[in-house]
C-alpha positions in Angstrom: 0.1 0.0 0.1 3.0 2.3 0.8 4.2 1.8 -2.9 0.7 2.5 -4.3 0.7 5.9 -2.4 4.3 6.7 -3.1 3.8 6.2 -6.9 0.4 8.3 -6.7 2.6 11.2 -5.1 5.4 10.7 -7.6 3.3 10.9 -10.8 0.9 13.9 -9.5 3.2 16.5 -11.6 2.6 14.1 -14.5 -1.1 13.7 -13.9 -1.5 17.6 -13.5 0.4 18.4 -16.8 -1.8 15.7 -18.7 -4.9 17.3 -17.3 -3.8 20.7 -18.3 -2.9 19.6 -21.9 -6.6 17.8 -22.2 -8.3 20.7 -20.7 -6.5 23.1 -23.2 -6.9 21.1 -25.9 -10.8 20.6 -25.3 -11.5 24.2 -24.6 -9.4 25.4 -28.0 -11.6 22.8 -29.7 -14.8 23.9 -28.6 -13.9 27.7 -29.1 -13.2 26.8 -32.7 -16.4 24.7 -33.1 -18.3 27.7 -32.2 -17.7 29.2 -35.6 -19.1 26.3 -37.3 -22.1 25.6 -35.0 -25.2 25.5 -37.1 -23.2 27.0 -40.1 -24.2 25.3 -43.5 -21.0 26.9 -45.1 -19.1 24.0 -43.2 -21.2 21.3 -45.0 -20.3 22.9 -48.5 -16.6 22.9 -47.5 -16.4 19.6 -46.5 -18.2 18.3 -49.9 -15.0 19.7 -51.8 -12.7 17.3 -49.8 -11.6 13.8 -51.0 -14.3 11.2 -49.9 -11.3 8.9 -49.0 -9.8 11.3 -46.3 -13.5 12.1 -45.1 -13.8 8.5 -44.7 -10.5 7.8 -43.0 -11.2 10.8 -40.4 -14.8 9.6 -39.9 -16.0 13.0 -40.8 -18.4 11.6 -43.3 -20.5 9.9 -40.6 -21.3 13.2 -38.6 -23.0 16.6 -39.0 -20.1 18.7 -37.9 -22.5 21.6 -37.6 -23.8 19.9 -34.4 -22.2 19.2 -31.0 -22.9 15.5 -31.4 -21.1 15.4 -34.8 -18.2 17.8 -33.5 -17.6 15.4 -30.7 -17.6 12.3 -33.0 -15.0 13.5 -34.9 -13.1 14.9 -32.1 -13.3 11.3 -30.5 -10.1 9.9 -32.3 -8.1 13.0 -30.8 -9.6 12.3 -27.2 -8.4 8.8 -27.7 -4.9 9.5 -28.9 -4.3 11.9 -25.8 -5.6 9.7 -23.3 -3.9 6.5 -24.8 -0.4 8.3 -24.9 -0.6 9.2 -21.4 -1.6 5.7 -20.3 1.3 3.9 -22.3 3.8 6.4 -21.0 2.6 6.0 -17.3 2.5 2.3 -17.8 6.2 1.7 -19.2 7.6 4.5 -16.8 6.1 3.4 -13.8 8.2 0.0 -14.0 11.1 1.1 -15.9 12.0 4.3 -13.9 13.4 2.0 -11.0 16.3 0.8 -13.3 16.4 4.4 -14.6 16.7 6.2 -11.5 18.8 3.6 -9.8 16.3 2.8 -7.2 15.7 -0.8 -8.0 17.8 -2.0 -5.3 16.0 -0.2 -2.8 13.1 -1.5 -4.0 14.2 -4.9 -4.1 15.0 -4.8 -0.2 11.6 -3.9 0.6 9.6 -6.8 2.0 7.6 -7.6 -0.9 7.7 -9.6 -4.0 8.4 -8.4 -7.5 4.6 -9.3 -8.4 3.3 -7.0 -5.6 5.5 -4.3 -6.8 4.3 -4.3 -10.3 0.6 -4.7 -9.0 1.1 -1.7 -6.7 2.7 0.6 -9.6 0.0 -0.5 -12.1 -2.8 0.3 -9.6 -1.2 3.8 -9.3 -1.2 4.2 -13.1 -4.6 3.0 -13.5 -5.8 5.7 -11.0 -4.2 8.4 -13.1 -5.8 6.9 -16.2 -9.2 7.1 -14.5 -8.7 10.8 -13.3 -7.7 11.9 -16.7 -10.6 10.4 -18.2 -13.0 11.7 -15.4 -11.2 15.3 -16.3 -12.0 14.8 -20.1 -15.5 13.7 -19.3 -16.0 16.6 -16.9 -14.7 19.5 -19.0 -16.9 18.2 -21.9 -19.9 18.3 -19.8 -19.2 21.9 -18.8 -18.7 23.0 -22.3 -21.3 21.3 -24.1 -24.7 22.8 -22.8 -23.9 26.2 -24.6 -24.5 24.1 -28.0 -27.9 22.7 -26.7 -26.8 18.9 -26.9 -30.1 16.4 -26.6 -30.2 13.2 -24.8 -28.6 11.3 -27.7 -25.3 13.6 -27.4 -25.1 12.4 -23.6 -25.7 8.8 -24.2 -23.2 8.9 -26.9 -20.7 10.8 -24.7 -21.3 8.2 -22.0 -20.5 5.1 -24.4 -17.5 7.0 -25.8 -16.0 7.3 -22.3 -16.2 3.7 -21.6 -14.8 3.3 -25.0 -11.9 5.5 -24.1 -11.4 3.8 -20.7 -11.1 0.3 -22.6 -8.5 1.8 -25.1 -6.8 3.6 -22.1 -6.4 0.0 -20.5 -5.1 -1.6 -23.4 -2.2 0.9 -23.8 -1.5 0.8 -20.1 -1.2 -3.0 -20.1 1.2 -2.8 -23.1 3.3 -0.1 -21.5 3.5 -2.1 -18.3 4.5 -5.1 -20.3 7.1 -3.2 -22.2 8.6 -1.7 -19.1 8.6 -5.1 -17.4 10.0 -6.9 -20.3 12.6 -4.7 -22.0 16.3 -5.1 -20.6 17.1 -1.7 -22.1 14.9 0.7 -19.9 15.9 3.9 -21.7 13.8 2.5 -24.8 10.6 1.4 -22.9 8.8 4.5 -23.0 9.7 5.5 -26.7 9.1 1.9 -27.9 5.5 2.1 -26.3 4.7 5.5 -27.8 6.2 4.4 -31.4 3.9 1.4 -31.3 0.8 3.4 -30.0 1.3 5.8 -33.2 1.8 3.0 -35.5 -1.3 1.4 -34.6 -3.1 5.1 -34.7 -1.6 5.5 -38.3 -3.0 2.0 -39.1 -6.5 3.2 -38.0 -6.3 6.1 -40.7 -5.0 3.7 -43.2 -7.9 1.3 -42.7 -10.6 3.8 -43.4 -9.0 5.0 -46.7 -10.3 1.8 -48.8 -12.5 -1.3 -48.1 -9.7 -3.5 -49.2 -7.6 -2.1 -46.1 -10.5 -2.4 -43.8 -8.7 -5.6 -42.4 -6.0 -3.5 -40.7 -8.6 -2.3 -38.1 -8.1 -5.6 -36.2 -4.6 -4.3 -35.5 -5.4 -0.9 -34.2 -7.5 -0.4 -30.9 -8.3 2.9 -32.0 -10.6 1.4 -34.7 -12.1 -1.1 -32.2 -14.6 1.4 -31.1 -15.8 3.4 -34.0 -17.6 6.7 -32.9 -20.2 6.3 -35.8 -21.1 3.1 -34.5 -21.6 4.2 -31.1 -23.7 7.0 -32.1 -26.0 5.2 -34.3 -26.0 1.8 -32.9 -25.9 2.8 -29.2 -23.7 0.0 -28.3 -20.1 -1.2 -28.2 -19.0 -4.3 -30.4 -18.6 -7.2 -28.0 -16.1 -8.9 -30.4 -13.8 -5.9 -30.0 -14.5 -5.8 -26.3 -13.2 -9.5 -26.2 -10.1 -8.8 -28.2 -9.3 -5.9 -26.0 -9.5 -7.9 -22.7 -7.4 -10.5 -24.4 -4.8 -8.0 -25.4 -4.8 -6.7 -21.7 -4.9 -10.2 -20.2 -2.0 -11.3 -22.0 0.0 -8.3 -21.6 -0.3 -8.1 -17.8 0.4 -11.7 -17.5 3.5 -11.2 -19.6 4.7 -8.4 -17.5 4.4 -10.5 -14.2 6.2 -13.6 -15.6 9.0 -11.5 -17.3 9.7 -8.9 -14.4 9.7 -11.8 -11.9 12.4 -13.8 -14.0 14.8 -11.3 -15.6 17.7 -9.6 -14.3 17.1 -6.1 -13.2 19.7 -3.2 -13.9 21.1 -1.8 -10.8 
């Protein structure tokens, strides 16, 4: 328990920075949206854009002059922010012990390595939940000025659940890389590189139906905002795939960290 609270305190600055970035991003986004709210000229502008680009960015599935449509398009950017923070917390919270030369002290504590990983992962999980609540809260504060309907709030709730699952995927992958990589300095960069790679795959998969199979390799495509809005449900198949990725990553993290030599 002491390890858990120590990690919360140690990562408080990082949490505040990410919360600030998220709030700034959302506030700026909504300020720009005010110029397009109920503006038919925006629809005419979108009609001039290539259909493949509109499809890749899910812009053709929403009416961007409404708050619901705006949030649907912004969903992927929300997902990118919370995912980057999650994967960095996951990889850094483990590997920093070796980076900061404190792993020797941690190993002298009367706890097993498994307990150490559990406490640190739970601390990172709390950070992820707090950031998600900040995202949800600031959206709820800014949205009412654009007269959202009940569909918007249902869509928002489902989207937050989807974002949480995406967070958990990248948190688990980050923890795994932090535990398994012997070169601790590369854990964070590898995690972010992997995340950005899957994000690019999500864009490519929307360019053509022939490339649609790539969505299975990108968590960013597991929860399509258009489907969340129009179907009002989350695809069970992708939930199961997500749970599988999380479980495999965490099991791999525990097994590798309990066996490998640590850099002191």
